[in-house]
C-alpha positions as CSV (number, residue, x, y, z in Angstrom):
1,M,109.8,134.2,79.0
2,D,106.6,134.7,77.1
3,V,104.0,131.9,77.4
4,A,104.1,131.5,73.6
5,E,107.8,130.4,73.9
6,I,107.2,127.5,76.4
7,P,108.2,124.2,74.6
8,G,106.5,120.9,74.9
9,V,103.1,122.1,76.0
10,P,99.7,121.6,74.2
11,E,99.2,124.2,71.5
12,W,96.1,125.5,73.2
13,L,97.8,126.3,76.5
14,P,99.5,129.7,75.6
15,S,96.2,131.2,74.6
16,T,94.4,129.8,77.6
17,L,97.0,131.3,79.9
18,E,96.8,134.7,78.1
19,D,93.0,134.6,78.6
20,E,93.7,134.4,82.3
21,G,96.0,137.4,82.1
22,I,99.3,135.4,82.1
23,E,101.4,136.6,79.2
24,S,104.9,135.9,80.6
25,L,106.3,133.6,83.3
26,Y,107.7,134.6,86.6
27,P,111.5,134.1,86.9
28,P,111.3,130.8,88.9
29,Q,108.7,129.5,86.4
30,A,111.0,130.4,83.5
31,E,113.9,128.8,85.2
32,A,111.9,125.6,85.7
33,V,111.1,125.5,81.9
34,E,114.7,126.1,81.1
35,R,115.6,123.1,83.3
36,G,113.3,120.9,81.3
37,V,110.1,120.7,83.3
38,T,108.0,120.6,80.1
39,E,110.3,118.0,78.5
40,G,110.1,115.3,81.1
41,E,112.9,116.4,83.5
42,N,112.6,115.7,87.2
43,L,112.4,119.0,89.2
44,V,112.4,120.3,92.8
45,A,111.0,123.8,92.9
46,A,111.7,125.4,96.3
47,I,110.2,128.8,96.0
48,P,108.0,131.1,98.2
49,T,104.3,131.0,98.5
50,A,102.5,133.0,95.7
51,S,105.5,132.7,93.4
52,G,103.8,130.3,90.9
53,K,104.6,126.8,92.1
54,T,101.2,125.5,90.9
55,L,101.8,126.7,87.3
56,V,105.1,124.9,87.3
57,A,103.3,121.7,88.2
58,T,100.6,122.5,85.6
59,L,103.2,122.9,82.8
60,A,104.7,119.6,83.7
61,M,101.4,117.7,83.8
62,L,99.9,119.2,80.7
63,S,103.1,118.6,78.7
64,S,103.1,115.0,79.9
65,V,99.4,114.2,79.2
66,A,98.7,116.4,76.2
67,G,102.0,117.7,74.8
68,P,103.2,116.9,71.3
69,D,103.7,113.1,70.9
70,R,103.0,112.6,74.6
71,S,99.8,111.1,76.0
72,G,100.5,109.9,79.6
73,K,98.7,110.3,82.9
74,A,99.5,112.8,85.7
75,L,99.1,112.5,89.4
76,Y,99.1,115.5,91.8
77,I,99.7,114.5,95.4
78,V,98.6,116.8,98.2
79,P,98.8,116.6,102.0
80,L,95.3,117.7,102.9
81,R,91.8,116.8,101.6
82,A,90.8,120.4,101.5
83,L,93.8,121.1,99.3
84,A,92.8,118.2,97.0
85,S,89.4,119.8,96.4
86,E,90.9,123.2,95.8
87,K,93.4,121.8,93.2
88,H,90.7,119.7,91.5
89,E,88.6,122.8,91.0
90,E,91.7,124.6,89.6
91,F,92.7,121.8,87.2
92,A,89.0,121.2,86.1
93,Q,89.2,124.2,83.8
94,F,91.3,122.1,81.4
95,E,88.3,119.8,80.8
96,T,87.1,122.3,78.2
97,N,90.3,121.3,76.3
98,G,89.3,117.6,76.2
99,L,91.2,116.5,79.3
100,S,89.5,114.7,82.2
101,V,90.3,115.4,85.9
102,G,89.5,113.3,88.9
103,V,90.0,113.6,92.6
104,S,90.2,110.8,95.2
105,T,90.8,111.1,98.9
106,G,88.9,108.4,100.7
107,N,88.0,104.7,100.7
108,Y,91.3,103.1,101.4
109,E,90.1,99.6,100.2
110,S,89.5,100.7,96.7
111,D,91.9,100.3,93.7
112,G,90.3,103.5,92.2
113,G,89.5,101.7,89.0
114,W,87.3,104.6,87.9
115,L,90.4,106.8,87.8
116,A,91.9,104.8,84.9
117,G,90.0,107.1,82.4
118,K,91.3,110.3,84.0
119,D,94.2,112.3,82.5
120,I,95.0,114.2,85.7
121,I,94.3,112.8,89.2
122,V,94.5,114.7,92.5
123,A,94.8,112.6,95.6
124,T,96.3,112.7,99.1
125,S,99.5,110.8,99.8
126,E,97.6,108.3,102.0
127,K,95.2,107.6,99.2
128,V,98.0,107.1,96.7
129,D,99.7,104.7,99.1
130,S,96.5,102.7,99.4
131,L,96.2,102.6,95.6
132,V,99.7,101.1,95.4
133,R,98.7,98.5,98.0
134,N,95.5,97.7,96.1
135,D,97.4,97.2,92.8
136,A,95.7,100.0,90.9
137,P,96.7,98.9,87.4
138,W,96.7,102.5,86.0
139,L,99.6,103.5,88.2
140,E,101.9,101.9,85.7
141,D,100.6,104.4,83.1
142,L,101.7,107.4,85.1
143,S,104.1,109.6,83.2
144,C,104.2,112.5,85.7
145,V,103.8,112.8,89.5
146,V,103.7,116.1,91.4
147,A,104.3,116.1,95.1
148,D,103.0,119.3,96.6
149,E,104.3,120.6,99.9
150,V,107.1,118.0,99.7
151,H,108.8,119.4,102.8
152,L,106.2,117.6,104.8
153,V,108.3,114.4,104.5
154,D,109.7,116.0,107.7
155,D,106.4,115.4,109.4
156,G,106.5,112.5,111.8
157,N,103.0,111.4,111.1
158,R,102.5,111.9,107.3
159,G,106.0,112.2,106.1
160,P,107.0,108.5,105.9
161,T,103.9,107.8,103.7
162,L,104.8,110.5,101.2
163,E,108.4,109.4,101.2
164,V,107.7,105.7,100.6
165,T,104.9,106.4,98.1
166,L,107.2,108.5,95.9
167,A,109.9,105.7,96.1
168,K,107.3,103.1,95.1
169,L,105.9,105.1,92.2
170,R,109.4,105.7,90.9
171,S,110.2,102.0,91.2
172,L,107.0,101.1,89.3
173,N,108.0,103.3,86.4
174,P,111.6,104.3,86.2
175,A,110.8,106.8,83.4
176,L,108.3,108.7,85.6
177,Q,108.8,112.4,85.8
178,T,108.8,113.6,89.4
179,V,108.1,117.2,90.3
180,A,108.4,118.2,93.9
181,L,107.1,121.6,95.2
182,S,108.0,123.3,98.4
183,A,108.4,126.5,100.2
184,T,112.0,127.6,100.6
185,I,113.8,124.9,102.8
186,G,117.3,124.5,104.2
187,N,118.3,121.5,102.1
188,A,116.5,121.7,98.8
189,A,119.6,120.4,97.0
190,E,119.5,117.3,99.1
191,L,115.9,116.6,98.1
192,A,116.8,117.2,94.4
193,E,119.7,114.7,94.7
194,W,117.3,112.1,96.2
195,L,114.8,112.5,93.4
196,D,117.5,112.8,90.6
197,A,116.1,116.2,89.9
198,Q,117.0,119.6,88.6
199,L,116.7,122.3,91.2
200,V,115.0,125.7,91.2
201,D,115.8,127.3,94.5
202,S,114.6,130.9,94.6
203,S,113.5,133.6,97.0
204,W,111.8,135.6,94.3
205,R,108.2,136.8,94.9
206,P,105.9,138.7,92.6
207,I,105.3,141.3,95.2
208,D,107.5,142.3,98.1
209,L,107.2,140.5,101.5
210,K,108.3,142.8,104.3
211,K,109.1,140.8,107.5
212,G,109.4,142.3,110.9
213,V,108.4,142.4,114.5
214,H,105.9,144.7,116.2
215,F,107.0,146.1,119.6
216,G,105.7,149.1,121.4
217,D,104.0,151.4,119.0
218,A,106.1,150.5,116.0
219,L,106.6,147.8,113.3
220,H,110.3,147.1,113.0
221,L,111.1,145.8,109.5
222,E,114.1,143.6,108.4
223,D,115.6,146.4,106.3
224,G,116.0,148.5,109.4
225,S,113.0,150.8,108.8
226,Q,110.1,151.4,111.2
227,S,106.5,152.3,110.7
228,R,104.3,153.7,113.4
229,V,101.5,151.3,114.4
230,P,100.3,152.7,117.8
231,V,98.3,150.6,120.2
232,Q,95.3,152.6,121.3
233,T,93.4,152.4,124.6
234,G,91.6,149.0,124.8
235,E,93.6,147.4,122.1
236,D,96.3,144.8,122.1
237,Q,99.1,144.6,119.4
238,P,97.2,142.4,116.9
239,A,94.2,144.6,117.1
240,A,96.3,147.7,116.4
241,I,97.8,146.0,113.3
242,V,94.4,144.8,112.1
243,R,93.0,148.3,112.5
244,E,95.7,149.9,110.5
245,T,95.5,147.2,107.8
246,L,91.7,147.8,107.5
247,D,92.4,151.5,107.2
248,E,94.4,150.7,104.1
249,G,91.7,148.3,102.7
250,G,93.6,145.1,103.5
251,S,92.9,141.9,105.4
252,T,94.8,140.1,108.1
253,L,95.7,136.5,109.2
254,V,96.5,136.2,112.9
255,F,98.3,133.0,113.9
256,V,97.9,131.8,117.5
257,N,98.9,128.6,119.3
258,S,95.6,126.9,120.3
259,R,92.0,126.6,119.3
260,R,90.8,128.4,122.4
261,N,93.2,131.3,121.7
262,A,91.9,131.4,118.1
263,E,88.3,131.7,119.2
264,S,89.0,134.3,121.9
265,A,91.2,136.4,119.6
266,A,88.5,136.4,116.9
267,R,85.9,137.5,119.5
268,R,88.0,140.4,120.7
269,L,88.8,141.5,117.1
270,T,85.2,141.9,116.2
271,T,85.2,145.2,118.0
272,T,87.8,146.3,115.5
273,T,86.4,144.8,112.3
274,E,82.7,145.7,112.7
275,R,83.5,149.4,112.3
276,F,84.8,148.8,108.8
277,L,81.9,146.9,107.4
278,S,79.6,148.4,104.8
279,V,75.9,147.8,104.8
280,D,76.2,145.4,101.9
281,E,79.0,143.5,103.6
282,Q,76.9,143.3,106.8
283,S,74.1,141.8,104.8
284,D,76.4,139.3,103.0
285,L,78.0,138.3,106.3
286,A,74.6,137.7,107.9
287,E,73.8,135.2,105.2
288,I,77.1,133.4,105.7
289,A,76.4,133.3,109.4
290,V,73.1,131.6,108.7
291,E,75.0,129.0,106.6
292,I,77.5,128.5,109.4
293,R,74.7,127.9,112.0
294,D,73.1,125.4,109.6
295,V,76.2,123.3,109.5
296,S,75.8,122.2,113.2
297,D,73.7,123.3,116.2
298,T,76.7,123.7,118.6
299,D,78.1,126.5,120.6
300,T,81.2,126.4,118.4
301,S,79.0,127.0,115.3
302,D,77.1,129.8,117.1
303,D,80.4,131.4,118.2
304,L,81.8,131.3,114.7
305,A,78.6,132.7,113.2
306,A,78.5,135.5,115.8
307,A,82.1,136.5,114.9
308,V,81.5,136.3,111.2
309,E,78.5,138.6,111.4
310,R,80.9,141.2,112.7
311,G,83.7,140.6,110.2
312,A,86.1,138.2,112.0
313,A,86.4,134.5,112.1
314,F,88.5,131.7,113.7
315,H,89.9,128.6,111.9
316,H,91.1,125.4,113.5
317,A,90.8,121.6,113.3
318,G,87.8,121.6,115.7
319,L,85.7,123.1,113.0
320,S,83.9,120.9,110.5
321,R,85.0,120.9,106.9
322,E,82.0,122.9,105.9
323,H,82.8,125.6,108.6
324,R,86.3,125.9,107.4
325,K,85.3,126.2,103.7
326,L,82.8,129.0,104.5
327,V,85.4,130.9,106.4
328,E,88.1,130.5,103.7
329,D,85.7,131.6,100.9
330,A,84.5,134.6,102.9
331,F,88.1,135.6,103.7
332,R,89.2,135.2,100.0
333,D,86.2,137.4,99.1
334,R,87.3,139.9,101.7
335,L,84.0,139.9,103.5
336,V,85.7,138.5,106.6
337,K,88.4,141.0,107.4
338,V,90.5,138.9,109.8
339,V,90.9,135.2,110.5
340,C,92.5,134.0,113.7
341,A,94.0,130.5,113.0
342,T,96.1,127.8,114.4
343,P,99.2,126.9,112.3
344,T,97.3,124.3,110.3
345,L,95.9,127.0,108.0
346,A,99.5,127.7,106.8
347,A,99.7,124.2,105.3
348,G,98.8,125.0,101.7
349,V,95.2,126.2,101.6
350,N,94.9,129.3,99.5
351,T,94.1,132.1,102.0
352,P,96.5,135.0,101.3
353,S,96.1,138.4,103.0
354,R,97.6,141.8,103.1
355,R,99.2,141.2,106.5
356,V,100.1,138.2,108.6
357,V,100.5,138.5,112.4
358,V,102.3,135.6,114.2
359,R,101.1,136.4,117.7
360,D,102.3,133.2,119.3
361,W,105.6,131.7,118.4
362,R,105.6,129.0,121.0
363,R,103.1,126.2,121.4
364,Y,102.7,123.3,123.8
365,D,104.7,120.2,123.0
366,G,103.6,117.1,124.9
367,S,106.8,115.2,124.2
368,A,108.8,118.1,125.7
369,G,106.3,118.7,128.5
370,G,106.0,122.4,127.9
371,M,106.0,125.3,125.5
372,M,108.5,125.1,122.6
373,P,109.4,127.5,119.8
374,L,107.9,126.9,116.4
375,S,110.3,125.9,113.6
376,V,111.6,128.6,111.3
377,L,110.1,126.7,108.3
378,E,106.7,126.8,109.9
379,V,106.8,130.5,110.8
380,H,108.1,131.3,107.2
381,Q,105.1,129.3,105.9
382,M,102.8,131.5,107.9
383,M,104.5,134.7,106.8
384,G,104.4,133.6,103.2
385,R,100.6,134.0,103.3
386,A,101.0,137.8,103.3
387,G,100.4,139.5,99.9
388,R,98.2,138.5,97.1
389,P,99.4,139.2,93.5
390,G,96.9,141.4,91.7
391,R,95.2,142.5,94.9
392,D,97.8,143.8,97.3
393,P,100.7,146.3,96.6
394,Y,102.8,144.3,99.1
395,G,102.7,141.8,101.8
396,E,103.7,142.4,105.4
397,A,104.3,139.8,108.1
398,A,105.0,140.6,111.7
399,L,105.7,138.7,114.9
400,V,104.7,140.2,118.2
401,A,107.2,141.0,120.9
402,K,106.6,142.0,124.5
403,S,110.1,143.2,125.3
404,H,113.3,144.5,123.8
405,D,115.0,141.2,124.4
406,E,112.1,139.3,122.7
407,L,112.3,141.8,119.8
408,D,116.0,140.9,119.3
409,E,115.3,137.1,119.7
410,L,112.5,137.1,117.1
411,F,114.7,138.9,114.6
412,E,117.6,136.5,115.1
413,R,115.4,133.3,115.2
414,Y,112.8,134.0,112.5
415,V,113.2,137.2,110.5
416,W,116.8,136.6,109.7
417,G,116.8,132.8,110.4
418,E,117.2,130.2,107.7
419,P,114.6,127.4,107.5
420,E,115.7,124.1,109.0
421,P,116.7,121.2,106.7
422,V,114.0,118.6,106.0
423,R,114.8,115.3,107.7
424,S,113.2,111.9,106.9
425,K,111.2,110.3,109.7
426,L,111.0,106.9,108.1
427,A,113.2,105.0,110.5
428,A,110.7,105.3,113.4
429,E,109.3,101.8,114.1
430,P,105.5,102.7,113.8
431,A,106.1,104.0,110.3
432,L,108.2,101.1,109.2
433,R,105.8,98.6,110.7
434,T,103.1,99.7,108.3
435,H,105.3,100.3,105.2
436,I,107.4,97.1,105.5
437,L,104.2,94.9,105.5
438,A,102.8,96.9,102.6
439,T,106.1,96.7,100.7
440,V,106.2,92.9,101.0
441,A,102.4,92.5,100.4
442,S,102.5,94.6,97.2
443,R,105.6,92.6,96.0
444,F,108.1,95.4,96.0
445,A,110.4,93.2,98.1
446,N,110.3,89.5,99.0
447,S,113.3,89.2,101.4
448,R,115.2,91.1,104.0
449,S,117.8,92.1,101.5
450,G,115.1,93.1,99.1
451,L,113.5,95.3,101.7
452,L,116.8,97.0,102.6
453,E,117.5,97.5,98.8
454,F,114.1,99.2,98.4
455,L,114.7,101.4,101.5
456,E,117.9,102.5,99.9
457,S,115.8,104.5,97.4
458,T,114.3,106.6,100.2
459,L,115.4,109.9,101.5
460,Y,116.2,108.3,104.9
461,A,118.9,106.1,103.3
462,Q,120.4,109.2,101.7
463,Q,120.5,111.2,104.9
464,T,121.5,108.6,107.5
465,T,125.0,108.1,108.7
466,E,123.9,105.2,110.9
467,R,123.7,102.4,108.4
468,G,123.2,99.8,111.1
469,R,120.2,101.5,112.7
470,L,117.9,100.9,109.7
471,E,118.8,97.2,109.6
472,T,118.2,96.8,113.3
473,V,114.7,98.4,113.1
474,V,113.9,96.4,110.0
475,D,114.8,93.2,111.8
476,D,112.7,94.1,114.8
477,V,109.7,94.9,112.5
478,I,110.0,91.7,110.5
479,E,110.0,89.7,113.8
480,Y,106.9,91.6,115.0
481,L,105.0,91.0,111.8
482,A,106.0,87.3,111.7
483,V,105.0,86.7,115.4
484,N,101.6,88.3,114.8
485,G,100.9,86.2,111.6
486,F,101.3,89.0,109.0
487,L,104.5,87.7,107.4
488,E,106.0,84.2,107.0
489,G,109.3,82.8,105.9
490,D,112.9,83.4,106.9
491,G,114.9,86.5,106.0
492,T,115.8,85.2,102.5
493,D,112.2,84.5,101.6
494,L,109.5,86.8,103.0
495,T,105.8,86.6,101.9
496,A,102.7,88.2,103.3
497,T,100.2,85.8,104.7
498,G,96.5,86.1,103.7
499,L,96.0,88.1,106.9
500,G,98.9,90.3,106.0
501,H,97.5,91.0,102.6
502,T,94.1,91.9,104.2
503,V,95.7,94.2,106.7
504,S,97.8,96.0,104.0
505,R,94.7,96.3,101.7
506,L,92.7,97.7,104.6
507,Y,95.4,100.4,105.2
508,L,95.7,99.4,108.8
509,D,98.7,99.8,111.1
510,P,99.5,96.1,111.8
511,M,99.5,96.9,115.5
512,S,95.9,98.1,115.1
513,A,95.0,94.8,113.3
514,A,96.6,92.8,116.1
515,E,94.7,94.7,118.8
516,I,91.4,94.3,116.9
517,L,91.9,90.6,116.3
518,H,92.9,90.0,120.0
519,G,89.8,91.7,121.1
520,L,87.4,90.0,118.7
521,E,88.9,86.5,119.4
522,D,88.1,87.3,123.1
523,T,84.4,87.0,122.2
524,T,84.8,83.2,121.9
525,G,84.5,81.7,125.4
526,V,86.1,78.5,126.8
527,S,83.0,76.6,125.6
528,G,83.5,77.8,122.1
529,E,80.2,79.7,122.2
530,Q,80.3,83.1,120.4
531,A,79.3,86.1,122.4
532,Q,78.1,89.2,120.5
533,P,80.1,92.3,121.4
534,T,78.2,95.5,122.4
535,A,78.6,98.8,120.5
536,L,80.5,100.3,123.4
537,G,82.9,97.3,123.5
538,L,83.6,97.6,119.8
539,Y,84.0,101.4,120.0
540,H,86.5,100.9,122.8
541,L,88.3,98.3,120.9
542,V,89.0,100.5,117.8
543,S,89.6,103.5,120.1
544,R,92.6,101.9,121.7
545,T,94.4,101.2,118.3
546,P,97.3,103.4,117.1
547,D,95.1,104.5,114.2
548,M,92.7,106.3,116.5
549,Y,93.7,109.6,118.1
550,E,92.3,109.2,121.6
551,L,90.7,112.0,123.6
552,Y,92.9,112.9,126.5
553,L,91.7,112.8,130.1
554,R,91.2,116.2,131.6
555,S,92.0,116.9,135.3
556,G,89.8,114.8,137.5
557,E,88.3,112.6,134.8
558,D,90.4,109.5,135.6
559,E,88.1,108.7,138.6
560,E,85.0,109.2,136.5
561,Y,86.2,106.8,133.8
562,T,87.6,104.3,136.2
563,M,84.1,104.0,137.7
564,L,82.6,103.7,134.2
565,A,85.2,101.0,133.4
566,Y,84.0,98.9,136.5
567,E,80.3,99.5,135.7
568,R,80.7,98.2,132.1
569,E,83.6,95.8,132.6
570,S,81.8,92.9,131.0
571,E,81.5,94.8,127.6
572,F,85.3,95.3,127.0
573,L,87.1,93.1,124.5
574,G,90.5,91.9,125.5
575,T,92.3,92.0,128.8
576,P,92.3,95.4,130.5
577,P,95.5,96.5,132.1
578,S,95.9,96.7,135.9
579,E,95.3,100.1,137.6
580,F,98.9,99.7,138.9
581,E,100.2,99.9,135.3
582,E,99.5,103.6,135.4
583,E,100.5,104.6,131.8
584,R,98.7,101.7,130.2
585,F,95.6,102.1,132.4
586,E,95.4,105.8,131.6
587,D,95.6,105.0,127.8
588,W,92.8,102.4,128.4
589,L,90.7,105.1,130.1
590,S,91.4,107.6,127.3
591,A,90.1,105.1,124.8
592,L,87.0,104.6,127.0
593,K,86.4,108.3,126.9
594,T,86.7,108.3,123.1
595,A,84.4,105.2,122.9
596,R,81.8,106.9,125.1
597,L,81.8,109.9,122.8
598,L,81.1,107.5,119.9
599,E,78.4,105.7,121.9
600,D,76.7,109.1,122.7
601,W,76.8,110.1,119.0
602,A,75.3,106.7,118.0
603,S,72.6,107.1,120.8
604,E,71.4,110.4,119.2
605,L,72.7,112.6,121.9
606,D,72.5,116.2,120.8
607,E,75.7,117.4,119.1
608,N,76.0,120.5,121.3
609,E,75.8,118.3,124.4
610,I,78.6,116.1,123.1
611,T,80.8,119.1,122.3
612,E,80.3,120.4,125.9
613,R,80.6,117.0,127.6
614,Y,83.9,116.2,125.9
615,G,85.4,119.6,125.3
616,V,85.6,119.1,121.5
617,G,84.4,120.8,118.4
618,P,82.2,119.6,115.5
619,G,85.2,118.8,113.4
620,D,86.6,116.6,116.2
621,I,83.4,114.6,116.4
622,R,83.4,114.2,112.6
623,G,87.0,113.1,112.7
624,K,86.4,110.4,115.4
625,V,83.2,109.2,113.6
626,D,85.1,108.9,110.2
627,T,88.0,107.0,111.8
628,A,85.7,104.7,113.8
629,Q,83.6,104.0,110.7
630,W,86.8,103.0,108.8
631,L,88.3,100.9,111.7
632,L,85.0,99.1,112.2
633,G,84.8,98.3,108.5
634,A,88.3,96.9,108.8
635,A,87.3,94.9,111.9
636,E,84.4,93.4,110.0
637,S,86.8,92.3,107.2
638,L,89.2,90.8,109.8
639,A,86.4,89.0,111.5
640,V,85.5,87.4,108.2
641,E,89.1,86.6,107.5
642,R,89.3,84.7,110.8
643,G,85.9,83.1,110.6
644,L,84.6,84.9,113.7
645,G,80.8,85.1,113.9
646,V,80.6,88.7,115.0
647,G,80.2,90.4,111.7
648,S,76.6,91.5,112.1
649,A,77.3,93.1,115.5
650,I,80.3,95.0,114.0
651,R,78.2,96.1,111.0
652,E,75.4,97.4,113.2
653,A,77.9,99.4,115.4
654,R,79.5,100.8,112.2
655,I,76.3,101.9,110.6
656,R,75.0,103.4,113.9
657,V,78.2,105.5,114.3
658,E,78.1,106.5,110.6
659,H,74.6,107.9,110.9
660,G,74.6,108.8,114.6
661,V,71.4,106.8,115.3
662,Q,69.9,104.1,117.5
663,P,69.4,100.6,116.0
664,E,65.8,101.2,115.0
665,L,66.7,104.1,112.7
666,I,69.5,102.4,110.7
667,D,67.3,101.6,107.7
668,L,65.7,105.1,107.5
669,A,68.9,107.0,108.1
670,G,70.5,105.2,105.1
671,V,68.2,107.1,102.7
672,R,70.2,109.9,101.2
673,G,69.2,113.3,102.7
674,V,67.6,111.9,105.8
675,G,70.2,111.9,108.5
676,R,69.8,111.4,112.2
677,K,67.2,114.1,113.1
678,R,64.9,113.7,110.2
679,A,65.0,109.9,110.6
680,R,63.8,110.3,114.2
681,R,61.0,112.7,113.2
682,L,59.9,110.3,110.4
683,F,60.0,107.3,112.8
684,E,57.9,109.2,115.4
685,A,55.4,109.9,112.6
686,G,55.0,106.2,112.1
687,I,57.3,105.8,109.1
688,E,59.8,103.3,110.4
689,S,61.7,102.0,107.4
690,R,62.9,102.8,103.9
691,A,60.1,100.6,102.5
692,A,57.5,102.5,104.6
693,L,58.9,105.8,103.4
694,R,58.6,104.6,99.8
695,E,54.9,104.0,100.3
696,A,54.2,106.8,102.8
697,D,51.4,109.3,102.9
698,K,53.1,112.5,101.5
699,S,51.2,114.8,104.0
700,V,52.7,112.8,106.9
701,V,56.2,113.0,105.4
702,L,55.8,116.8,104.9
703,A,54.6,117.3,108.4
704,A,57.5,115.2,109.8
705,L,59.9,117.2,107.8
706,R,58.5,120.5,109.2
707,G,56.8,121.5,106.0
708,R,59.9,121.7,103.9
709,R,58.7,120.7,100.5
710,K,61.9,120.6,98.6
711,T,63.6,118.5,101.3
712,A,60.6,116.1,101.3
713,E,60.6,115.8,97.5
714,N,64.3,115.0,97.4
715,I,64.0,112.4,100.2
716,L,61.0,110.7,98.7
717,E,62.8,110.5,95.3
718,N,65.8,109.0,97.0
719,A,63.6,106.4,98.7
720,G,62.0,105.5,95.4
721,H,58.5,106.9,96.0
722,R,56.4,106.6,92.9
723,D,55.3,110.3,93.1
724,P,57.6,112.5,95.1
725,S,56.0,115.8,94.1
726,M,54.7,117.9,97.0
727,A,52.5,120.0,94.8
728,N,49.2,120.7,96.5
729,V,50.2,118.6,99.5
730,D,49.6,120.1,103.0
731,P,51.3,118.9,106.2
732,D,49.2,116.4,108.2
733,S,47.9,118.4,111.2
734,E,47.7,115.2,113.3
735,V,51.5,114.7,113.2
736,S,53.2,116.1,116.4
737,L,57.0,116.2,116.9
738,S,58.4,115.5,120.3
739,D,61.6,117.4,119.9
740,G,60.0,120.8,120.1
741,D,60.0,121.5,116.4
742,V,57.2,123.4,114.8
743,T,55.8,122.5,111.4
744,V,56.2,125.0,108.7
745,S,53.4,125.6,106.2
746,D,55.3,127.6,103.6
747,G,57.8,125.4,101.7
748,A,59.2,128.0,99.4
749,G,62.5,129.0,101.0
750,D,63.5,125.5,102.2
751,S,66.7,126.3,104.0
752,D,68.5,123.4,105.8
753,D,67.1,122.7,109.3
754,N,70.2,121.5,111.1
755,Q,68.7,118.0,110.9
756,A,71.9,116.0,110.8
757,N,74.3,118.2,112.7
758,L,77.5,117.0,111.0
759,G,75.9,117.1,107.6
760,D,73.6,114.7,105.7
761,F,75.2,111.3,105.7
């Protein structure tokens, strides 16, 4: 089908697509159009990676918001923040045609009112769920919703939110067009039935994907052919495949099962990749390595930069967002020749390559207590990253076998295996606890029967054969929410209490709210006198909620943290479990380890020392800081709700962990561009507050900021200085910096100086 023949789209779209080199649709895209995707029909598109799913979504959204006689609003739901940014950039091109595009991924307390003026909105499923809870009025104006990676309803953590959110959006607007995108899955027809949708279920790809297994010195392909890929002296199998791919001018993704393995594999592969780098590529990679080191001064950052300089990289959740973006961009530009990644990279981010190597097909599963095989769907997602239309003549994906038996097993399990069906995870009590409260608080249901009726619109209700199980879990959850003061009324008349509304609006798990309230109420003694909690006590309180992923205790650490628990016993909020309650006590100590990391960060401990002490990466610190900041903000709101006089202590602990500073730096660190290290330097130079910075001697500021003129100008402007210009200003020679920094007299280059570690706050 030629793009000029697509019905229902804006008149300017065909020429826009032609300008991008798209003159005709791929077969799955044409089938989607034939099934009415540009005319308001619901659609499930289950097609391989690189087969044009995003264009299907684009056609649906543009026809909905700018097609003939249609002027609605479109919402594009993604599972990851990184994917939200990527899609926002992709859709922003349509702003030249008069459309406005917005992206929203954070601030769960907001109703996103500013989004009302946007035609296309990109958001994570959690953000959309929070918008529903906060009664965002523009949601009723939606005419089209796209759910990207909809197979993730199978994910135990994020799946229930996506499932319930889709059900609520469709309930808000029965005429809403729903478009669900997925890789090929085992029960696409069942998903289409759930969403009352047409189905496009295709295995077509624009370029061939050859799947196989490498064993010995050969790559065995699914069509029965073999190609010689010999393993040379000093190589392992992935290195041999990477070398041969580089010989052909291609790039490789190598999937492994842990962060440590990703880092070590990348390090080993640098001996292969560096031989293929041109002088220009070496220069470009050296510049990227500098940017990577500027993100954070940690061993992880140094290790990544060292690998990138030699043409390889690793990618996992322990990296900061800035690290991951630099790696992804360099790989897409084919400067980095190989990326060794954990499976999270397969979840939607646009990083295709000539070849994909699945080195590890088992990973540790804590619930099973050992190594377990990856799902077929997950491995197929990884394999689907092979082959980039317009850049590669084909894509090739290989698992790695160590024996003949394993060769046969990998063919049977993955190469020839069918992806598993997607199954709803909604009936788990933790998921229902959150979503039942939100469903009542946002008035989607006001009785037990109303709740069950609403849940009938979910995928779980369609899939379950145990009709009584959902009712039993719902009754248990209603009882829990009532006992803890979040719901009131009998089964025929349920309403959310004021506290329940607050908890739902704050996007908290009700169990987290109950834990926080129990701890905060513990600050009021028998005499009624209010005790002010310490930062550690508050960090420990939020670290033991279900909404915080605790650090696990490594071998031998239980004794260390037991001693710490006794030393600082008076600071803990709530009643600690007995040592004889082994499982609960170990969880308590894990929360203490997490709290001490947060305390170390808020005490200005060097980031590299934190990563070494706790065995984490910069991305882990950022994740813990973000979560603690959100939970402490929620705790402050709950304290106000209950009239507890601890708000100022919570606020101070929250701001300290946000900026990573001691109390005396809170005011300074809040100036945009300052951050923790620059704040300390300014403070030591005698500039101790925002007001002082606004009136400060510019030569002192320039010296404290190590002679970086552009940085100094930006900070002074943000502080409201009457004349932020650094023209003809020299650093004050009397200013000395205690952290070993040297002042810089030339301010021209002005690269970032690692001042804030996790980025400017």
